[in-house]
C-alpha positions as CSV (number, residue, x, y, z in Angstrom):
1,X,38.4,104.6,68.9
2,X,39.0,101.0,69.9
3,X,37.8,99.5,73.2
4,X,41.3,99.0,74.5
5,X,42.1,102.7,73.8
6,X,39.1,103.7,75.8
7,X,40.1,101.4,78.6
8,X,43.6,102.8,78.7
9,X,42.4,106.4,78.7
10,X,39.9,105.8,81.6
11,X,42.5,103.8,83.6
12,X,45.1,106.4,83.2
13,X,42.7,109.1,84.3
14,X,41.9,107.2,87.5
15,X,45.4,106.1,88.2
16,X,46.7,109.7,88.2
17,X,44.4,110.3,91.2
18,X,45.2,107.2,93.1
19,X,48.2,106.7,95.5
20,X,48.2,102.9,95.0
21,X,47.5,100.1,92.6
22,X,44.1,98.3,93.0
23,X,43.8,94.7,94.1
24,X,40.1,94.1,94.3
25,X,37.1,95.7,92.6
26,X,33.7,95.8,94.4
27,X,30.5,96.6,92.4
28,X,27.9,97.9,94.8
29,X,24.4,97.0,93.7
30,X,21.0,98.5,94.4
31,X,20.8,99.9,97.9
32,X,24.3,98.6,98.8
33,X,26.3,101.8,98.3
34,X,26.8,102.4,102.0
35,X,29.6,99.8,101.9
36,X,31.7,102.6,100.5
37,X,31.4,104.3,103.9
38,X,33.7,101.5,105.3
39,X,36.5,102.3,102.9
40,X,39.4,104.0,104.7
41,X,41.4,106.9,103.3
42,X,38.9,107.2,100.4
43,X,39.5,108.9,97.1
44,X,36.2,109.7,95.4
45,X,36.0,110.1,91.7
46,X,32.7,110.9,90.0
47,X,31.9,108.8,87.0
48,X,31.3,111.9,84.8
49,X,35.0,112.9,85.3
50,X,36.3,109.6,83.9
51,X,36.7,109.3,80.1
52,X,34.2,107.0,78.4
53,X,32.3,106.1,81.7
54,X,28.5,106.2,81.3
55,X,26.3,108.0,83.8
56,X,24.5,105.9,86.4
57,X,20.8,106.7,86.1
58,X,19.2,103.9,88.1
59,X,17.7,104.6,91.5
60,X,20.0,103.6,94.4
61,X,23.2,104.0,92.3
62,X,25.4,106.9,93.3
63,X,27.6,107.1,90.2
64,X,31.1,107.4,91.6
65,X,34.2,105.4,92.2
66,X,35.5,105.2,95.8
67,X,39.1,103.9,96.1
68,X,40.9,103.2,99.4
69,X,41.6,100.5,101.9
70,X,39.1,97.9,103.2
71,X,40.2,95.1,105.5
72,X,43.8,95.8,104.6
73,X,43.2,95.4,100.8
74,X,43.4,98.1,98.2
75,X,39.9,98.3,96.7
76,X,38.0,100.1,94.0
77,X,34.4,100.5,95.1
78,X,32.1,101.1,92.1
79,X,29.1,102.8,93.7
80,X,26.6,102.6,90.9
81,X,26.4,100.2,87.9
82,X,24.9,100.3,84.5
83,X,22.1,98.2,83.1
84,X,20.8,97.3,79.6
85,X,17.4,98.6,80.5
86,X,18.9,102.1,80.8
87,X,19.7,101.9,77.1
88,X,23.4,101.1,77.5
89,X,25.2,98.6,75.3
90,X,26.9,95.5,76.7
91,X,30.3,97.2,76.2
92,X,29.2,100.2,78.3
93,X,27.6,98.0,81.0
94,X,30.9,96.1,81.4
95,X,33.3,98.9,80.9
96,X,34.1,99.4,84.6
97,X,35.2,95.8,84.9
98,X,37.6,96.3,82.0
99,X,39.0,99.4,83.6
100,X,39.3,97.8,87.1
101,X,41.4,95.0,85.5
102,X,43.6,97.6,83.7
103,X,44.2,99.2,87.1
104,X,45.5,96.0,88.5
105,X,42.5,94.3,90.1
106,X,42.8,90.5,90.3
107,X,39.4,89.8,91.9
108,X,35.9,91.1,91.4
109,X,33.3,91.1,94.2
110,X,29.9,91.8,92.8
111,X,26.7,92.4,94.6
112,X,23.1,92.9,93.6
113,X,19.5,93.0,94.8
114,X,17.5,90.1,93.4
115,X,14.1,88.4,93.5
116,X,14.1,85.1,95.3
117,X,12.3,82.2,93.6
118,X,13.7,79.4,95.8
119,X,11.0,78.6,98.4
120,X,13.8,78.4,101.0
121,X,14.6,82.1,100.6
122,X,13.0,85.0,102.4
123,X,13.3,88.7,101.8
124,X,16.5,90.0,103.4
125,X,18.4,86.7,103.0
126,X,22.0,86.8,101.7
127,X,22.9,84.4,98.9
128,X,26.4,83.5,97.6
129,X,26.1,83.0,93.8
130,X,27.4,79.7,92.6
131,X,26.4,79.9,88.9
132,X,24.3,82.0,86.5
133,X,21.9,81.7,83.6
134,X,22.0,84.3,80.9
135,X,18.5,85.2,79.5
136,X,19.5,88.7,78.4
137,X,19.5,87.7,74.8
138,X,23.0,89.2,74.4
139,X,26.6,88.7,75.4
140,X,29.3,91.3,75.9
141,X,31.9,89.2,74.0
142,X,30.0,89.2,70.7
143,X,32.0,90.9,68.0
144,X,35.7,91.1,67.2
145,X,37.9,89.8,70.1
146,X,41.1,91.6,71.2
147,X,43.4,88.9,72.5
148,X,45.0,91.5,74.8
149,X,41.8,91.6,76.8
150,X,41.1,87.9,76.9
151,X,40.6,84.7,74.9
152,X,38.1,84.4,72.0
153,X,36.1,81.7,73.7
154,X,36.5,81.8,77.5
155,X,35.5,78.8,79.6
156,X,32.6,79.4,82.0
157,X,32.7,76.2,84.0
158,X,33.7,78.1,87.1
159,X,32.5,81.6,86.5
160,X,32.1,82.1,90.3
161,X,35.4,81.1,91.9
162,X,34.7,78.0,94.1
163,X,37.4,78.8,96.6
164,X,35.8,82.3,97.1
165,X,32.3,80.7,97.5
166,X,33.8,78.5,100.3
167,X,35.6,81.5,101.8
168,X,32.3,83.4,102.0
169,X,30.6,80.5,103.6
170,X,33.4,80.2,106.2
171,X,33.3,84.0,106.9
172,X,29.5,83.9,107.3
173,X,29.8,81.1,109.8
174,X,32.4,83.0,111.8
175,X,30.2,86.2,111.7
176,X,27.0,84.3,112.6
177,X,25.3,85.4,109.3
178,X,22.9,83.1,107.5
179,X,24.2,82.5,104.0
180,X,22.7,80.3,101.3
181,X,23.8,79.2,97.9
182,X,22.0,80.0,94.7
183,X,21.9,80.2,90.9
184,X,21.3,83.7,89.5
185,X,19.3,84.4,86.3
186,X,19.9,87.6,84.5
187,X,17.3,89.2,82.3
188,X,17.1,92.7,80.7
189,X,14.2,94.2,82.7
190,X,13.1,96.8,83.5
191,X,9.7,95.2,84.2
192,X,9.4,92.6,86.9
193,X,8.5,89.1,85.8
194,X,5.1,87.5,85.3
195,X,4.0,84.5,87.3
196,X,4.5,82.3,84.2
197,X,8.0,83.6,83.8
198,X,8.9,82.8,87.4
199,X,7.6,79.3,86.9
200,X,9.8,78.9,83.8
201,X,12.9,80.2,85.5
202,X,12.5,77.8,88.4
203,X,12.1,74.9,86.0
204,X,15.4,75.7,84.3
205,X,17.3,75.9,87.5
206,X,17.3,79.5,88.7
207,X,17.0,80.5,92.4
208,X,17.4,84.2,91.9
209,X,16.4,86.7,89.2
210,X,17.8,90.2,88.5
211,X,18.7,92.7,85.8
212,X,22.5,92.9,86.2
213,X,25.6,90.9,87.2
214,X,25.7,88.4,84.3
215,X,27.4,90.7,81.8
216,X,30.0,91.9,84.3
217,X,30.8,88.4,85.3
218,X,31.2,87.2,81.7
219,X,33.7,90.0,81.1
220,X,35.5,89.4,84.4
221,X,36.0,85.7,83.4
222,X,37.2,86.9,80.0
223,X,39.7,89.2,81.7
224,X,41.0,86.5,84.0
225,X,39.5,87.9,87.2
226,X,38.4,85.7,90.2
227,X,34.7,86.4,91.0
228,X,32.7,86.4,94.2
229,X,29.0,87.1,93.7
230,X,26.5,88.0,96.4
231,X,22.8,88.7,96.3
232,X,20.3,90.2,98.7
233,X,16.9,88.8,98.3
234,X,14.6,91.8,98.2
235,X,11.3,90.2,97.3
236,X,9.8,86.7,97.3
237,X,8.9,85.7,93.8
238,X,6.5,82.8,94.4
239,X,4.1,82.8,91.4
240,X,1.0,81.5,93.2
241,X,1.1,84.3,95.9
242,X,2.6,87.3,94.2
243,X,1.7,90.8,95.4
244,X,2.4,94.2,93.7
245,X,5.9,95.5,94.4
246,X,7.7,98.8,93.7
247,X,11.3,99.9,93.4
248,X,11.2,101.9,96.7
249,X,10.4,98.7,98.7
250,X,13.2,96.8,96.9
251,X,15.7,99.5,97.8
252,X,14.5,99.6,101.3
253,X,14.9,95.9,101.8
254,X,18.4,96.0,100.3
255,X,19.4,98.8,102.7
256,X,18.0,96.9,105.7
257,X,20.2,93.8,104.8
258,X,23.2,95.8,103.8
259,X,25.0,95.9,107.2
260,X,25.2,92.1,107.1
261,X,26.6,92.1,103.6
262,X,29.1,94.8,104.6
263,X,30.4,92.7,107.5
264,X,30.5,89.6,105.3
265,X,32.5,91.2,102.5
266,X,34.9,92.8,105.0
267,X,35.5,89.5,106.6
268,X,36.1,87.9,103.2
269,X,38.6,90.6,102.2
270,X,40.6,89.9,105.4
271,X,41.1,86.3,104.3
272,X,41.9,86.9,100.6
């Protein structure tokens, strides 16, 4: 079965259960699933009931789609994402973005928990992503291209929509939320980086590092979606003063900062 057939089947299955056409898709990263609680008149659909959707296995990822209204916009909240380190392919990792586009979404808001390598960052800070570096050793567009899904060679000069970056900064100012800019570097994981790797990543221009986001954004650009990317800094990755870290602490830090991110995304949606 072709990719576009799988997308059509999944989108049809979801649309049958929705009373509206989607405008905006929101991918909720590690520890950020409580944003879904702000969605009004929610329709919840478990991933395992959607044809061809993988199962979310990562800690902090619920594994369901919550559709409804947020700040007056019709949203698809994807509570739980998929990662290469779980054993999924690039096609599987990015499949929800394809389906959201097929359901009518024109904008993708994507969030994640990330390690902060910029010395100006501290755990709990919010960062609006302005660009990314792909060190995953793979790309979701490798292979035959279906022109119905997007161009063979999409341009990535503005992967993160500048007008949305500016909108987020304006919203943060209005809400009294500290928001910084940053370049996100994606790698496969699942292990955290070594001190030498952190030094290398800083040298090549990265401010943040994580194990997601890059594949979804590449596919969003390919599909013609506008993109707003947000990170919560969950740990400070300064190579000369690293201390052991575990996933529970990363999730805890993301959950502590989540209310600020929820307010910020809601304010951005109002202005879109």
